[in-house]
C-alpha positions in Angstrom: 0.0 0.0 0.0 1.3 3.5 -0.9 1.1 6.7 1.0 -1.5 8.2 -1.3 -3.8 5.2 -0.6 -3.4 5.7 3.1 -4.4 9.3 2.8 -7.7 8.2 1.4 -8.3 6.4 4.7 -7.4 9.4 6.9 -10.9 10.3 8.1 -11.9 6.7 8.7 -8.7 6.0 10.6 -9.2 9.1 12.8 -12.8 8.0 13.5 -11.8 4.5 14.5 -9.1 5.9 16.8 -7.4 2.7 18.0 -4.7 1.5 15.6 -5.3 -2.1 16.4 -8.7 -1.8 14.7 -7.3 -0.4 11.4 -7.3 -2.6 8.3 -4.2 -4.8 8.2 -2.6 -3.3 5.0 -3.1 0.2 6.3 -1.7 -0.6 9.8 1.4 -2.4 8.3 2.1 0.6 6.0 1.8 3.2 8.8 4.0 1.1 11.1 6.8 1.2 8.5 6.3 4.7 7.1 7.6 7.6 9.2 6.0 10.2 7.0 2.6 8.8 7.4 3.1 8.4 11.2 4.0 12.1 11.5 1.1 13.2 9.3 -1.5 11.0 11.1 -0.1 12.2 14.4 -0.6 15.8 13.5 -4.1 15.2 12.1 -5.0 13.2 15.2 -4.0 16.1 17.5 -5.9 18.5 15.4 -8.9 16.2 15.4 -8.8 16.0 19.2 -8.6 19.8 19.6 -11.6 20.2 17.3 -13.5 17.9 19.5 -12.7 20.1 22.5 -13.8 23.3 20.7 -16.6 25.0 22.7 -20.0 25.0 21.0 -21.0 28.7 21.1 -24.0 30.1 19.1 -23.1 32.8 16.5 -23.5 36.4 17.6 -26.5 38.5 16.6 -24.5 40.4 14.0 -23.4 37.2 12.2 -26.9 35.7 12.4 -28.4 38.9 11.0 -25.9 39.0 8.2 -26.5 35.3 7.2 -30.3 35.8 7.2 -29.9 39.0 5.1 -27.8 37.2 2.6 -30.2 34.3 2.4 -33.1 36.6 1.9 -31.3 38.6 -0.8 -30.4 35.4 -2.7 -34.0 34.1 -2.5 -35.3 37.5 -3.6 -32.9 37.5 -6.6 -33.9 34.0 -7.6 -37.6 34.9 -7.3 -37.5 38.2 -9.3 -34.6 37.9 -11.7 -34.9 34.3 -13.0 -37.4 32.6 -15.3 -37.9 29.8 -12.8 -38.8 32.3 -10.1 -41.5 33.9 -12.2 -43.0 30.6 -13.6 -45.2 29.8 -10.5 -46.5 33.4 -10.5 -47.4 33.1 -14.2 -49.2 29.9 -13.7 -51.1 31.2 -10.6 -52.1 34.3 -12.5 -53.4 32.3 -15.5 -55.5 30.1 -13.2 -56.9 33.2 -11.4 -57.7 34.9 -14.7 -59.5 31.9 -16.0 -61.7 31.7 -12.9 -62.3 35.4 -12.9 -63.4 35.4 -16.5 -65.7 32.5 -15.8 -67.2 34.4 -12.9 -67.7 37.5 -15.1 -69.6 35.4 -17.7 -71.9 34.0 -15.0 -72.3 37.3 -13.2 -71.5 40.3 -15.5 -69.7 43.3 -14.0 -72.7 45.5 -14.3 -75.0 43.0 -12.6 -72.7 42.5 -9.6 -72.2 46.3 -9.3 -76.0 46.7 -9.3 -76.3 44.1 -6.5 -73.7 45.8 -4.5 -75.4 49.1 -4.9 -78.7 47.6 -3.7 -77.0 46.0 -0.7 -75.3 49.2 0.3 -78.3 51.3 -0.5 -76.3 54.0 -2.3 -76.9 56.0 -5.5 -75.3 55.1 -8.8 -72.3 57.6 -8.8 -71.1 56.1 -5.5 -67.7 54.4 -5.8 -68.2 51.7 -3.1 -70.2 49.3 -5.2 -67.5 49.4 -7.9 -64.7 48.9 -5.4 -66.5 45.9 -3.8 -67.4 44.4 -7.2 -63.8 44.8 -8.4 -62.5 43.0 -5.3 -65.0 40.1 -5.9 -63.5 39.6 -9.4 -60.0 39.7 -8.0 -60.7 37.1 -5.3 -60.4 34.1 -7.6 -56.6 34.7 -7.7 -56.5 33.0 -4.3 -57.3 29.7 -5.9 -54.3 29.9 -8.3 -52.0 30.9 -5.5 -53.2 28.1 -3.2 -53.0 25.4 -5.9 -49.4 26.2 -6.7 -48.4 26.4 -3.0 -45.6 28.9 -3.3 -42.7 28.9 -0.9 -42.6 31.0 2.3 -40.8 33.8 0.5 -43.8 34.1 -1.8 -46.0 35.5 0.9 -45.0 39.1 -0.1 -42.9 38.8 -3.3 -45.0 36.0 -4.8 -48.3 37.8 -4.2 -47.0 41.0 -5.9 -45.7 39.1 -8.9 -48.9 37.1 -9.2 -51.2 40.1 -8.7 -49.3 42.2 -11.3 -49.4 39.4 -13.9 -53.1 38.8 -13.1 -53.9 42.5 -13.8 -51.8 42.7 -16.9 -53.5 39.6 -18.5 -57.0 40.6 -17.4 -56.6 44.3 -18.2 -57.8 44.3 -21.9 -60.9 42.4 -21.0 -61.7 44.7 -18.1 -61.2 47.8 -20.1 -63.6 46.6 -22.8 -66.2 45.5 -20.3 -66.0 48.8 -18.3 -66.0 51.2 -21.2 -69.6 52.2 -20.4 -68.6 53.3 -16.8 -67.6 56.9 -16.1 -63.8 57.3 -15.8 -63.9 57.8 -12.1 -65.9 54.7 -11.6 -63.6 52.7 -14.0 -60.7 53.7 -11.7 -62.7 52.6 -8.7 -63.5 49.2 -10.2 -59.9 48.6 -11.3 -58.6 49.7 -7.9 -61.0 47.2 -6.3 -59.8 44.5 -8.7 -56.2 45.2 -7.8 -56.8 45.3 -4.1 -58.8 42.0 -4.3 -56.0 40.4 -6.3 -53.3 41.3 -3.8 -55.3 40.3 -0.7 -56.6 37.1 -2.2 -53.2 36.0 -3.4 -51.8 36.7 0.0 -54.6 34.7 1.5 -54.1 31.8 -0.9 -50.3 31.6 -0.3 -50.9 31.8 3.5 -53.3 29.0 3.4 -51.0 27.0 1.2 -48.2 27.5 3.7 -50.4 26.3 6.5 -51.2 23.2 4.5 -47.6 22.5 4.0 -46.8 23.0 7.7 -49.6 20.7 8.7 -48.3 18.0 6.4 -44.7 18.2 7.8 -45.8 17.9 11.4 -46.1 14.3 12.8 
């Protein structure tokens, strides 16, 4: 056996400790090789010192720095990579599909009229438009929940998904709302945006709770 072959056994030899328990070829080589004896002796002393090293938790400054770097890396991967945006695109597409289906069953004007009657306000009032818009943004929660984004997605993922949801749905909304006065169009779209953000946050939060429950015994 050569010295190079013995070096491949170094960690195993140090873990075993007692030379009598080493493999026979290794033990014979070390007994006859002064260089390997010196090297193994130095490594053994270092190994022993490492075992006596006190286990102290890192300071708050180091902990904060590590957490900040991890969050920055996750943020970069989520925002600046295609794979980071893919879940948001899929969630937005699912939300748009459900929202469009809802608008076909209950047209915008009909739900606004129902909200107006429930609130007992006149036609120019913005609240029915805000509430109706939020209702059509709520289906985004389904897409966010189905995809079950990671913990980081609670804020970043919801903003990505909501922005894509509004961009995809915008042409349809503009066409359907062209009969509304400009101020009420803004109110409806604002409600849609608010409903999208809140519902995506809710969907991601529920997905996170589901994942946590599954990991617990």
